[in-house]
N, C-alpha and C positions, 0 to 999 in steps of 0.2 A: 517566451513562448510558453503557453500552457495548453495541454491537450487533455480533454476529459472525455472518456467514452463509457458507454453503458450498454451492456449486452446481456442476453439470457441464453444459457446453454444447459439443457437437461436439468431444469429446475434449479439452476444456480444463477443468481444475479451477479454479474461481474462489473465492478466499477474500477476503471483504471484512470489514474491521474499521472501525467508525465510533464515534467518541466525541464528547462535547460538552465537551471540555476547553478549554484556552486556545488550541489550535491549534499550528501549527508555523511557525517562521520559514521562509518559502518560499525565501529566499536560501540556506539551508543545504542544500536539496535538490539544487541544482545545483553547490554548492561541494564541494571535496574535503576541507575542514578539519573536517568533522564526522566524528569517529572512528566512531561507531555506523553512520551512513549509509554511510560509506566501506566498512566491513566488510561490510555487507549487499550493496553493489554488487559487491564482490570475490567474494562467495559466489555471487551470481547469475551473474556472468561465468564462474565455474568450472563451474557447472551447465550453462550454455548451450554449453559446449564439447562436451558429450555430444551424440551424434546423436539419441538417443531422445526428448529433451524440450527444451522452450524455456520460459524463465521471464521474466516481465515484472513490474515493480513500479511502481505509480503512487501517489504520496502527494500529497494536496491538502488545502487548508483548505476548510471548508464553513460554511454558516450553518444552524443548526437552530432551529426555532421551538418553544419550550417554554413553555406557559402564557402565550401572547401576548408572549413575550420572545425576542429573537433571541440565540443564543449561538453562539460560534465553536467549531468542533471540527475533528477531523482524520479524513480517510478514507484508508485504505490498501487498495489492491486488489492482490492477488497472483494472477497468472494462470500456470498451469502447463499447457502443451500437451504432449501425449504422443502417440506413434504406437500 
């Protein structure tokens, strides 16, 4: 299962992606040795240097109930605030 939602709240574009996969090793989120997450953080930092917009990314594990069974998944929320 993959859910993607897009909404706008008070000049903030919110993109949410939820899956019911195996989840993510939460220790990788705060470490710098994950190449993919490191590249994403560098791009967000570069975007945040612009005055017109601000970008935040939050990645968490979640528990999803499917047919009375709990499965782990990942939720990624990207918030882009603009003037």
